Structure formats: C-alpha cells, structure tokens
C-alpha positions as CSV (number, residue, x, y, z in Angstrom):
1,M,57.9,80.1,92.0
2,S,61.0,78.1,93.3
3,A,62.0,77.7,96.9
4,L,64.5,79.3,96.0
5,T,62.9,81.7,94.0
6,G,60.6,82.1,97.6
7,T,64.0,82.3,99.8
8,V,65.4,85.3,97.4
9,A,62.3,87.3,98.1
10,A,62.0,86.5,101.6
11,L,65.9,86.8,102.8
12,L,66.3,89.6,100.5
13,G,63.0,91.4,100.7
14,I,62.4,92.0,97.0
15,E,59.2,93.2,95.9
16,D,59.6,94.1,92.3
17,A,58.9,91.0,90.1
18,A,61.6,91.7,87.5
19,D,64.4,92.3,90.1
20,L,63.2,88.9,92.0
21,A,63.4,87.1,88.8
22,R,67.0,88.6,87.4
23,V,68.1,87.7,91.3
24,T,67.0,84.4,91.4
25,A,68.7,83.6,87.8
26,R,71.8,84.8,89.3
27,A,71.7,82.9,92.4
28,E,70.9,79.9,90.2
29,A,73.8,80.3,88.1
30,I,76.0,80.6,91.3
31,G,74.4,77.3,92.3
32,R,75.8,76.0,89.5
33,A,78.9,77.1,89.2
34,L,79.7,75.4,92.8
35,P,80.9,71.9,93.5
36,A,78.1,69.2,94.2
37,P,78.1,69.3,98.2
38,A,77.6,73.4,98.1
39,R,75.1,73.2,95.6
40,L,73.0,70.7,97.1
41,G,73.0,72.6,100.2
42,L,72.0,75.8,98.6
43,R,68.8,74.0,97.1
44,A,68.2,72.0,100.6
45,G,68.6,75.5,102.8
46,A,66.2,76.6,100.7
47,G,64.0,73.7,100.5
48,T,64.1,73.9,104.2
49,L,63.3,78.0,105.2
50,D,60.4,76.8,102.6
51,A,59.3,74.0,104.6
52,L,59.6,76.1,107.3
53,S,57.1,78.6,106.5
54,R,54.9,75.8,105.6
55,L,54.8,74.7,109.5
56,A,54.8,78.1,110.5
57,T,52.4,79.9,108.1
58,G,51.0,76.9,106.5
59,H,51.8,78.6,103.1
60,P,55.1,78.4,101.3
61,L,57.3,81.2,101.1
62,D,56.4,82.1,97.7
63,G,52.2,82.7,99.2
64,L,53.5,85.2,101.9
65,D,53.2,88.9,100.8
66,A,55.6,91.3,102.4
67,D,54.5,91.6,105.5
68,R,54.1,88.1,106.7
69,R,57.9,87.2,105.0
70,D,59.9,89.9,107.1
71,A,57.6,88.3,110.4
72,F,58.5,84.9,109.0
73,C,62.4,85.8,108.6
74,A,62.0,87.8,112.4
75,L,60.8,84.3,113.8
76,L,63.9,82.9,112.2
77,T,66.4,84.7,112.9
78,S,65.5,84.8,116.6
79,R,66.3,81.2,117.2
80,E,68.9,78.7,116.4
81,P,70.2,77.2,114.0
82,A,67.8,78.5,111.6
83,A,69.5,82.0,112.2
84,R,72.6,80.1,111.2
85,L,71.1,79.0,108.4
86,V,69.9,82.3,107.2
87,E,73.4,83.8,107.8
88,A,74.5,81.3,105.1
89,L,72.0,81.2,102.7
90,K,72.5,85.0,102.6
91,I,76.2,85.0,101.7
92,P,75.3,83.4,97.7
93,L,71.9,85.6,97.8
94,L,74.2,88.9,98.4
95,L,76.5,88.0,95.5
96,A,73.8,87.6,93.2
97,A,71.6,90.5,94.3
98,G,75.1,92.9,94.0
99,T,75.6,91.7,90.6
100,E,72.5,92.8,89.6
101,L,70.8,95.2,91.9
102,L,74.1,97.7,91.9
103,P,75.7,97.1,88.6
104,L,79.4,98.6,88.0
105,P,79.9,101.4,85.7
106,R,81.5,99.9,81.9
107,T,85.3,100.0,81.3
108,S,86.4,102.5,79.5
109,G,90.0,103.3,78.0
110,D,92.2,100.8,76.3
111,P,93.9,98.2,78.1
112,R,97.5,96.5,78.1
113,P,97.9,94.1,75.7
114,D,97.9,90.5,76.8
115,A,101.4,89.0,77.2
116,P,102.4,86.4,74.5
117,L,102.3,83.0,76.2
118,D,102.9,79.5,74.5
119,C,100.4,78.2,75.6
120,T,98.4,75.4,74.4
121,P,95.3,73.6,76.0
122,S,95.5,70.1,77.1
123,G,93.4,68.7,74.9
124,G,96.0,69.6,71.7
125,W,99.2,68.3,74.0
126,P,100.3,64.4,73.0
127,A,99.8,61.6,74.7
128,C,103.3,61.4,76.0
129,S,106.0,63.8,75.6
130,T,109.6,65.0,77.3
131,A,111.2,67.7,79.1
132,D,114.1,68.6,81.3
133,A,112.1,69.8,84.3
134,V,107.6,70.1,84.8
135,V,106.4,72.5,87.0
136,V,103.1,71.8,88.3
137,G,101.1,75.8,89.0
138,S,101.6,78.8,86.8
139,G,100.8,80.6,89.9
140,A,103.4,83.0,91.6
141,G,105.9,80.1,92.7
142,G,105.7,78.2,89.5
143,A,105.5,80.9,87.6
144,M,108.9,82.3,88.7
145,A,110.4,78.7,89.3
146,A,109.6,78.3,85.5
147,R,111.0,81.3,84.4
148,T,114.3,80.6,86.5
149,L,115.1,77.0,85.1
150,A,114.3,78.3,81.2
151,R,116.8,80.9,81.6
152,S,119.3,78.0,82.9
153,G,119.1,76.4,79.5
154,M,116.1,74.0,80.6
155,S,113.7,72.9,78.6
156,V,110.5,73.1,80.9
157,V,106.9,72.7,80.9
158,V,104.2,74.3,82.9
159,L,101.0,72.5,84.1
160,E,98.2,74.3,84.9
161,E,94.7,73.1,85.8
162,G,93.4,76.7,84.9
163,R,92.7,78.1,81.4
164,R,94.0,81.1,80.3
165,F,91.6,84.6,80.7
166,T,92.3,87.5,78.2
167,V,91.4,91.3,78.7
168,A,88.8,91.3,76.7
169,E,87.0,88.9,79.2
170,F,87.8,90.7,81.9
171,R,86.0,93.9,80.0
172,D,83.5,92.4,78.3
173,R,82.3,89.9,81.2
174,P,80.1,90.6,84.2
175,P,82.7,90.4,87.3
176,L,80.4,87.8,89.1
177,D,80.6,85.3,85.9
178,R,84.4,85.9,85.6
179,F,84.3,85.6,89.6
180,L,83.1,82.4,89.0
181,D,85.2,81.2,86.7
182,L,88.3,82.5,88.1
183,Y,87.9,80.8,91.5
184,R,88.2,77.0,92.2
185,D,84.8,75.4,92.7
186,G,83.2,79.3,92.0
187,G,85.0,80.3,95.3
188,S,83.2,78.4,97.4
189,T,86.0,76.5,99.1
190,V,86.1,76.1,102.9
191,A,88.3,75.3,105.9
192,L,86.0,73.5,108.2
193,G,85.9,74.5,111.7
194,R,84.4,77.2,114.6
195,P,83.7,79.4,113.1
196,P,84.7,78.1,109.4
197,V,87.0,80.0,107.1
198,L,86.1,81.0,103.6
199,L,89.4,80.3,101.4
200,P,88.9,81.1,98.1
201,Q,91.2,80.0,95.2
202,G,92.5,81.3,92.0
203,R,92.5,79.0,89.1
204,A,93.8,80.3,85.8
205,V,97.1,80.8,83.9
206,G,99.1,82.9,86.5
207,G,97.2,81.3,89.5
208,T,96.1,83.6,92.4
209,T,98.3,86.5,91.1
210,V,95.4,86.9,88.3
211,V,93.0,87.8,90.7
212,N,94.7,88.8,94.0
213,S,94.8,92.5,95.2
214,G,98.1,93.4,93.8
215,T,99.3,94.5,97.5
216,C,103.2,93.7,97.7
217,Y,104.8,94.1,101.1
218,R,108.4,92.6,101.6
219,T,109.1,90.1,104.1
220,P,109.5,91.2,107.5
221,D,112.6,90.8,109.1
222,R,111.4,89.6,112.2
223,V,109.7,86.7,110.2
224,L,112.9,86.2,108.3
225,R,115.0,85.8,111.7
226,R,112.1,83.1,112.9
227,W,112.9,81.3,110.1
228,A,116.4,81.7,109.9
229,G,116.5,79.7,113.4
230,L,114.4,77.0,111.7
231,G,117.3,76.1,109.4
232,V,115.7,78.3,106.4
233,P,118.7,79.8,104.2
234,V,117.6,83.7,104.0
235,G,120.8,85.3,104.2
236,D,120.1,86.5,101.0
237,F,116.7,86.8,100.8
238,G,116.9,90.8,100.3
239,D,118.5,90.2,96.9
240,R,115.6,88.0,95.7
241,L,113.2,90.4,97.3
242,D,114.6,93.1,94.8
243,E,114.8,91.1,92.0
244,V,110.9,89.9,92.3
245,E,109.4,93.4,93.0
246,A,111.2,94.6,89.4
247,T,110.2,91.7,87.7
248,L,106.5,92.9,89.0
249,R,106.8,96.6,88.7
250,V,105.9,97.2,92.6
251,A,105.4,101.1,93.7
252,R,103.2,102.5,95.9
253,Q,100.4,103.3,95.0
254,P,99.1,106.9,93.6
255,M,96.5,108.7,95.3
256,G,94.5,109.5,92.3
257,P,92.8,106.6,91.4
258,L,92.8,105.5,95.6
259,G,88.9,106.5,95.6
260,R,86.5,107.5,98.9
261,N,87.2,104.4,100.9
262,G,90.8,104.3,100.8
263,L,90.9,108.2,101.6
264,L,88.9,107.8,104.5
265,A,91.2,105.5,106.3
266,L,93.9,107.6,105.4
267,E,92.0,110.2,107.0
268,G,91.0,108.1,110.3
269,A,94.0,106.7,111.0
270,E,95.8,110.4,110.8
271,R,93.5,111.4,113.2
272,L,94.0,108.6,115.6
273,G,97.4,109.5,115.1
274,W,98.2,106.3,113.5
275,R,100.8,104.8,110.8
276,A,99.3,104.5,107.4
277,E,99.8,105.2,103.4
278,P,98.7,104.0,100.3
279,L,99.8,100.3,99.7
280,R,102.9,99.1,97.4
281,R,101.3,97.3,94.6
282,N,102.0,95.5,91.7
283,A,99.9,97.6,89.1
284,P,101.6,100.2,87.0
285,D,98.7,102.1,85.6
286,C,96.1,101.4,87.6
287,V,92.9,103.7,87.5
288,G,91.1,102.5,89.9
289,S,88.4,99.9,88.7
290,G,88.1,98.3,91.8
291,Q,88.0,94.7,90.1
292,C,91.0,92.9,91.2
293,A,89.4,90.2,92.4
294,A,88.1,89.2,89.4
295,G,90.6,90.2,87.0
296,C,91.5,93.5,85.7
297,P,90.0,95.0,82.9
298,H,92.8,97.8,82.2
299,N,95.3,94.7,82.4
300,A,96.9,97.2,84.9
301,K,97.4,94.6,87.7
302,Y,100.9,93.0,86.4
303,G,100.3,89.3,87.5
304,V,102.7,87.1,87.0
305,H,100.7,86.1,83.2
306,L,101.8,89.2,82.4
307,N,105.7,89.1,83.2
308,A,107.3,86.0,85.0
309,L,105.3,83.5,82.3
310,P,105.7,85.3,79.2
311,Q,109.8,86.1,80.4
312,A,109.7,82.4,81.1
313,C,108.2,81.6,77.5
314,E,110.6,83.5,76.0
315,A,113.0,81.5,77.2
316,G,111.4,78.6,75.9
317,A,109.0,77.7,78.2
318,Q,106.0,75.8,77.5
319,I,102.8,76.1,79.1
320,V,99.8,73.3,79.1
321,S,96.5,74.8,80.6
322,R,93.6,72.8,81.3
323,A,95.9,70.3,82.8
324,R,95.0,68.4,86.4
325,V,98.1,66.9,87.3
326,E,97.1,63.4,88.6
327,R,100.5,61.8,89.7
328,I,103.8,62.7,90.1
329,L,105.7,59.6,88.6
330,V,108.6,58.1,90.2
331,E,111.2,54.9,89.6
332,R,112.8,53.4,92.7
333,G,113.0,56.5,94.5
334,T,113.4,59.1,91.9
335,A,111.3,61.2,89.8
336,T,110.5,60.4,85.9
337,G,107.9,63.1,85.3
338,V,104.1,63.3,85.3
339,R,100.5,61.8,84.6
340,A,97.7,64.6,83.7
341,R,94.5,64.5,82.7
342,R,92.1,66.9,80.5
343,P,89.2,67.9,80.8
344,D,87.6,64.9,79.0
345,G,89.1,62.4,81.4
346,T,91.8,61.4,79.1
347,A,95.4,61.1,80.0
348,F,98.9,62.2,78.8
349,E,102.1,62.4,80.8
350,I,105.5,64.4,80.6
351,L,108.4,62.5,81.1
352,A,111.0,64.4,83.0
353,P,113.9,63.9,85.5
354,R,112.9,67.3,87.7
355,V,109.1,68.3,89.1
356,V,108.5,71.3,90.9
357,V,105.5,70.7,92.8
358,A,103.7,74.3,92.9
359,A,100.0,73.8,93.0
360,G,99.3,76.1,96.7
361,A,99.2,75.4,99.8
362,L,95.8,72.8,99.8
363,E,96.5,70.9,96.8
364,T,100.3,70.1,96.7
365,P,99.2,68.1,99.8
366,L,97.2,65.7,97.9
367,L,99.4,65.6,95.0
368,L,102.1,64.1,96.9
369,R,99.6,61.5,98.7
370,R,98.1,61.0,95.4
371,S,102.1,60.2,94.0
372,G,102.8,57.8,97.0
373,I,105.5,60.4,98.5
374,G,103.4,62.3,100.8
375,A,104.1,59.9,103.8
376,H,106.1,62.5,105.9
377,P,103.9,63.1,108.8
378,E,103.7,66.5,108.5
379,V,102.3,67.0,104.8
380,G,98.7,68.8,105.1
381,R,99.6,69.7,108.6
382,G,100.8,73.4,110.4
383,M,98.6,75.5,107.9
384,A,98.0,79.0,108.6
385,V,95.7,81.3,106.5
386,H,96.1,84.5,107.6
387,P,92.6,84.9,108.7
388,A,91.0,88.0,107.7
389,T,87.8,89.9,108.9
390,N,85.9,93.3,108.0
391,I,84.2,95.9,109.2
392,A,82.0,98.8,107.8
393,G,81.0,102.2,108.6
394,R,77.8,104.0,107.6
395,F,78.6,107.6,106.3
396,A,76.5,110.3,105.6
397,E,77.8,111.1,102.2
398,P,78.2,108.6,99.5
399,V,81.4,106.5,99.7
400,V,80.8,104.1,96.4
401,S,83.8,101.7,98.2
402,W,84.1,99.7,95.1
403,S,84.9,103.1,92.8
404,G,88.6,103.3,93.2
405,V,91.8,100.6,93.8
406,M,90.5,97.7,95.5
407,Q,92.8,97.3,97.9
408,S,94.2,100.9,98.5
409,V,95.9,101.5,102.2
410,G,97.8,99.9,104.6
411,V,97.2,101.2,108.7
412,E,100.4,99.1,110.3
413,E,99.9,100.8,113.6
414,L,99.3,97.5,115.0
415,H,101.2,95.3,113.0
416,G,103.7,94.9,115.3
417,D,101.5,92.9,117.4
418,G,100.4,90.7,114.3
419,I,97.1,92.7,112.8
420,L,97.3,94.1,109.1
421,I,95.1,96.6,109.0
422,E,94.2,97.5,104.9
423,A,91.3,99.4,102.9
424,T,89.9,97.0,100.6
425,A,86.7,96.4,99.2
426,S,85.5,94.4,96.5
427,P,82.7,94.7,93.7
428,P,79.1,94.9,94.9
429,G,77.9,91.5,96.1
430,M,81.8,90.3,96.3
431,S,83.0,90.9,99.6
432,S,82.7,88.3,102.4
433,F,81.4,91.2,104.8
434,P,78.1,90.4,105.9
435,L,75.4,93.1,105.6
436,P,73.0,93.1,108.4
437,G,69.4,91.7,108.9
438,V,66.9,90.3,106.6
439,G,63.8,91.3,104.7
440,R,63.2,94.7,103.9
441,A,65.6,96.0,106.2
442,L,68.6,93.9,104.2
443,R,67.3,95.0,100.7
444,R,67.2,98.5,102.4
445,A,71.5,97.9,103.8
446,L,71.8,96.8,100.4
447,E,70.3,99.8,98.4
448,G,72.4,102.0,101.1
449,A,76.0,100.3,100.7
450,D,77.1,103.1,98.6
451,R,77.8,104.7,101.9
452,L,80.0,102.4,103.3
453,A,83.5,102.3,103.7
454,V,84.9,99.2,104.4
455,L,88.1,97.8,106.4
456,G,89.5,94.8,106.5
457,A,91.9,93.2,108.8
458,M,94.3,90.2,108.8
459,I,96.2,88.7,111.8
460,A,99.4,86.8,111.9
461,D,97.8,82.9,113.3
462,A,99.3,79.7,114.6
463,P,99.4,76.8,112.2
464,S,95.5,75.6,113.3
465,G,94.6,74.0,110.0
466,R,94.9,70.6,108.1
467,V,94.6,69.7,105.0
468,H,92.8,65.8,104.6
469,G,92.6,63.5,101.2
470,A,94.5,62.8,98.5
471,R,92.0,62.6,95.8
472,H,90.2,65.1,93.8
473,R,89.2,67.0,97.0
474,A,90.8,68.8,99.8
475,L,88.8,68.1,103.0
476,V,89.9,71.5,105.2
477,R,89.8,71.8,109.0
478,Y,90.6,75.3,110.5
479,D,90.6,75.2,114.5
480,L,91.1,79.1,115.3
481,A,93.2,79.2,118.1
482,R,92.1,81.5,121.4
483,E,94.9,84.1,120.9
484,D,93.9,84.4,117.6
485,A,90.8,84.7,118.1
486,A,91.6,87.5,120.9
487,R,93.6,89.2,117.9
488,L,90.7,89.5,115.8
489,R,88.7,91.3,118.5
490,R,91.4,93.4,118.5
491,A,91.4,94.0,115.0
492,L,87.6,94.6,115.1
493,V,87.8,97.2,117.6
494,A,90.5,99.1,115.9
495,M,89.1,99.3,112.6
496,G,85.9,100.3,113.9
497,R,88.1,103.6,115.9
498,I,89.2,104.2,112.4
499,L,86.2,104.9,111.4
500,F,84.8,106.3,113.9
501,A,87.4,108.6,113.3
502,A,87.0,109.2,110.0
503,G,83.3,110.4,110.9
504,A,81.4,107.5,110.0
505,E,77.7,107.7,111.8
506,E,77.7,103.9,112.9
507,V,79.9,100.8,112.2
508,L,78.8,97.4,110.8
509,T,79.7,94.7,113.3
510,G,79.1,91.9,111.3
511,L,78.5,90.1,114.5
512,P,74.8,88.7,114.0
513,R,73.8,89.3,117.7
514,H,75.3,93.0,117.5
515,P,75.5,93.9,114.3
516,S,76.2,97.7,114.6
517,A,77.5,99.9,116.7
518,R,77.0,104.2,117.4
519,D,80.5,104.9,119.1
520,D,83.9,103.0,120.5
521,A,82.6,101.9,123.8
522,E,79.4,100.5,121.7
523,L,81.5,98.3,119.5
524,T,83.9,98.0,122.3
525,R,81.2,96.0,124.4
526,A,79.5,94.1,121.3
527,V,82.9,92.5,119.9
528,A,84.0,91.3,123.6
529,M,80.2,89.2,124.2
530,A,81.3,88.3,120.6
531,S,82.3,84.4,120.5
532,A,84.7,83.0,118.0
533,S,81.7,81.3,116.2
534,D,80.2,84.9,115.5
535,L,83.3,85.8,113.3
536,H,82.9,85.9,109.5
537,L,86.5,84.9,108.4
538,A,88.1,84.2,104.9
539,G,91.8,83.3,104.8
540,F,93.3,84.4,101.9
541,H,96.7,83.5,102.3
542,P,97.0,79.6,103.3
543,T,100.5,78.3,103.7
544,G,102.5,75.8,105.6
545,T,101.5,72.9,104.6
546,V,104.8,70.9,103.3
547,R,107.2,73.4,105.5
548,L,110.3,74.3,104.4
549,G,113.2,73.8,107.2
550,A,116.5,71.4,108.3
551,D,115.0,69.6,111.1
552,A,114.0,66.2,109.2
553,G,111.0,65.1,112.0
554,R,108.8,68.4,111.5
555,A,110.2,69.7,107.9
556,P,108.7,67.4,104.9
557,V,111.0,69.6,102.2
558,D,114.8,70.0,103.2
559,P,116.5,73.8,103.5
560,S,117.2,73.3,99.4
561,G,113.5,72.7,98.6
562,R,113.4,69.1,97.8
563,L,111.2,67.0,98.9
564,R,112.4,64.9,101.2
565,G,112.1,60.8,100.6
566,V,112.6,61.1,96.8
567,R,115.0,62.5,94.2
568,G,113.8,65.3,91.5
569,V,110.9,66.6,93.6
570,H,111.1,70.1,95.0
571,V,108.6,72.5,96.5
572,A,108.1,75.6,95.1
573,D,104.7,77.3,96.5
574,A,103.2,78.4,100.0
575,S,103.0,75.3,101.5
576,V,106.9,75.4,101.8
577,L,106.6,78.9,104.3
578,P,107.7,77.8,107.7
579,S,105.0,80.4,109.2
580,C,102.3,83.2,108.3
581,P,104.5,85.6,107.0
582,E,102.0,88.9,108.6
583,V,102.0,90.6,105.2
584,N,100.6,89.6,102.0
585,P,102.8,86.9,100.7
586,Q,103.6,87.1,96.7
587,L,106.7,88.7,96.9
588,T,107.5,86.0,99.5
589,I,106.9,83.0,97.4
590,M,107.8,84.5,94.6
591,A,111.2,85.0,96.2
592,M,111.1,81.8,97.8
593,A,110.6,80.1,94.8
594,L,113.3,81.9,93.0
595,R,115.8,80.7,95.7
596,I,115.1,77.2,95.6
597,A,114.8,77.1,91.6
598,E,118.4,78.4,91.0
599,G,119.3,75.1,93.5
600,I,118.2,72.9,90.9
601,G,120.3,71.5,88.5
C-alpha cells in the first residue's frame, strides 16, 4: 500500500479493504484537482506520517493493525506540531470519505432547463475582435454589468475563466466531482494567517452564484449609512436592490423542503426567545436537495447563469468561456481592450474602449497589477472575508442535515452586534466542520453524522486581509483581529445554546483541545480557553480589495466605479465594497454593479 493508503486507514479508522480502496482512490482524485503546492503538501503530509510511524513503531502505517494504528494516532495528536498536521490532513480525507461512505440519494424529477446563452469556448473565438465593452468575469457583478451595457445598445463580450456547466452534469455526476471542477484550485484557496482561512472561489459561467447557498439579504441600512460617509452614492440603492430581487426571483424559503436541520434551528431559537425565520433565497421551486455548493441538480437555485446572463445575451451580449484575461490593454492612459489566453496557452485580443473588471476580490487586484494599472497603494489591501465558523449538535434521532435546504434559517438575534447565524449543512464530507477524533473514533463519528445538526455563523470583520501577487496565483494574508476573534467565540457559544435548546445531547465544538461539550457551561469554558489559532474558519465573501470611495488616497475606485488613474476601466464586483456588508453579499454586489454600469457611457 502507498503512504496515502496507510494514512487513510490510520486517520479514518477504515479496516474494510474495499472501503479503504474506494476512499483512497477518491483522496487521490482530490489531490489531482489541487494546485501543485497543496497536492505536494498532501503527499508530503502522508509521507511524514508514514515516516513517523516507522520511527515510532518500526513499521510503516500499512504494516500496523487497527489497534496499533489507533495507538500511533493517539501519540500524534498528543503532541504539536504533529497534531496540527493530522487536523490538516483530515480535511481532504473526510471529503473523500463523506462522498464514498455517505452517498446522497439520487435526484428525481424534471429540472428547470438550462437557459439559452450565446457562449463560445475560447478555442472557437477569433484571434482579434472588437466590441464596445468587455466585461471580465461572469459572476454576480459581471453579469449585471453585462446586461445593463447590452440593454443600453452596446456590443458586449463577457470573458469567463471557467466553463459552462449544465444541469445534466449536476444531476449525473457525484457532488464531489462537481465541487472539484466548480471551484478554483478544487476549493483549496487559503488565506495564510493564524488561523488560516479557507476561501473557496467559484469558477464557472455564472461565477460563485452557481455554487452559493442562494441566501439573499438586502444590504443593512446601517451599512449603507456607513458607506455614505465614505462618499459612496447610496441614495437610490433600495431601488437597485428591488430590481436585483426581481431579477433573481427572491422569496422567503417555504417550510416544506426546509429539512430537519433548519427546523431544529427554528425550534432552538424559539425556546430561547430569539428572532429566527427561514431565509429569503433566489431558489424558486427548491426541493431541498442540499447540493447548492456543487450546483443545483434541479436548476432551482436561480443564479445569474439562469437570469442576468441570458438576458444580457438576449440583448446581444456574447460570452467567451475558458478565457483567462492576462492583461488590460492601455495606451496613453486609456483602455483599448484586453488580452486573454486559452487553455492551450494561445492568446487572443478583444479591442474595446470600455473594460469592466468583475473578476472577484482575489483576482481583480492581480489583473490590475498585471496590466500596469494597479499601482494605487490600496489595491489589494483592506480585504474583509466575513469569516465563518460552525458547530454541530448530536441528537438522539436522525437529522440527516444534508437532506433539505443547504442554508435554510437565519437567526438574527445578535446581528446588530455583527453576528449572523444560519442553519447550513453541506453534502457529506463537504462541510468545513471538522469531526473530532482520529482512527476508529473518527470513523464512528462519520458513521453517526446523520444525527448531527449543523449551524454556521459569520461575523462582520475588520479589513484585516491583503492580496499579494500579480501573476497567476494570489497570495492572500489574513490576520484575524482580536475583536473579531472575540466575536467568533461569542458566536460559538450562541450557536451551542441554540442546539442545546433544541435538544442536542452534546455539542461538537470543532476546537481541537475541547472537541465536545455536554451543556452551556462546559461549552462556554471550552470556548473561553480556545486560542484564535484553534478556530476553524472559512471566508465565503471576500470584499474590499479595490475599494470605492470619495477619498482618492484611500479608494482606488472613484464613486462612479472608475479606476483612478486610467480612462475606460471600471470595477464592478465585490472588490469595490468599502467594508464587510455584514450579510451574504450577492444582492449588494449586483446592485452596486447595476449602479456602476448605468453610469458607463
């Protein structure tokens, strides 16, 4: 057996040869989807554990029986830094095990048909063409900008690095296979820091709207007032939000498909007297398949690939997929178009006097720097990520959290303090929640995952991140502010209270030194003793890396959305948001892009 096979057997406690072969094969597939540094890290980590086993026991991992593997794992987890290596390796291995050992039921019923799109893979696009405007990125901001410009009579070309996915793929392929394709670097993008923060970035025609949860919050008034003080024109923002909501067909999630995970969140909040209700979502006809994060197999989640992009194409826009924009072309301070590359490395150019950049908060700063127009000192700085953590409660009866709406209920009792709690559960293995233990104890936890209810919390954070780099890969640094760490601890305790109130027998904290708690008091003590580096964090909403505002020294983009220092370049994505919007940001991004695009003449 390989070092990876031995690592899978040891850390996941798998003794059945067929199960071990399947999970190892899936782990190898995950490794192949990762970028080279992460792929090498997975191999090196498995090799390190195998080498440690030889030193400690005289045998490789695959030469140990189950009892000796468990004893070796206990030794590892009792010491640093071996314990952190084990926790890091568990993430991809649980992803593999969740898919193979807890398969989802097959999807039934007829899906919504794919929308008609004028979408051409870059291999079929000419070496040189012209347009009135080029939009870089087809996600929330890019789609809304493209529709607005096309409806004004301009010829518009949208360039998207990812490819177009169809509902047939979402129905016929396993969720993990789709997940690895739908996210940049297989979903392994990480902001370095203490603790590191996972930053999964969707990459497809439709951008992250293809893989988000479908949660649609309007921008809070307090956030808009704060932005107004920075010179952001938000006086008519409500009208823009109304239009976006109509485009996305936003409505309150019906109770029918909510699922037991959401119902328990409502029950716990009600017993505490806390405000909670089903979320507003852009998911008409949702049946609760729980697979939003890997593409909806019913096409019920109404991402921009089903509305704003086909509406843009109906008005004459064209989409070029699998096209990575290498640079914005500029002559004498004025944009003249873009140069992009196909997957085979060949280049093509689209000449246009207007370029709208909507590549996302991580990629937009890199593109501006590659183009020689990202010299403003604040480009790449000021990133907020809306850091999220989660917690699970173990119940006596099955919950099957992945059966139902993936993100179903919002608890807003603490939202005024910057804490937004949502009942959210991903397909098996695809949650960032770390099940406790290693070896056979972890296998038992995995087998009992159907009795776990999962809650997540996001906090309004300080702009503590920075995007470095200019070439092909962003290097992201994020240092959690002390105040934000305290807010996350408070969120953990609040989520635990909800779960205990709903009847949880114990709460799994995700904290390596105190992985479980039996009551509120024990949970409060465990959280108080946790360091910031103990927290398991993900950031699904990076913003602010090319901020918009009136102060030319602090904001690279002026109030109209124009990039300062160059004519003809506008930015219309999450990069321009001046601070964390405190809610899931899709409506905010689209409304901001709509306002910016309306001002482009």
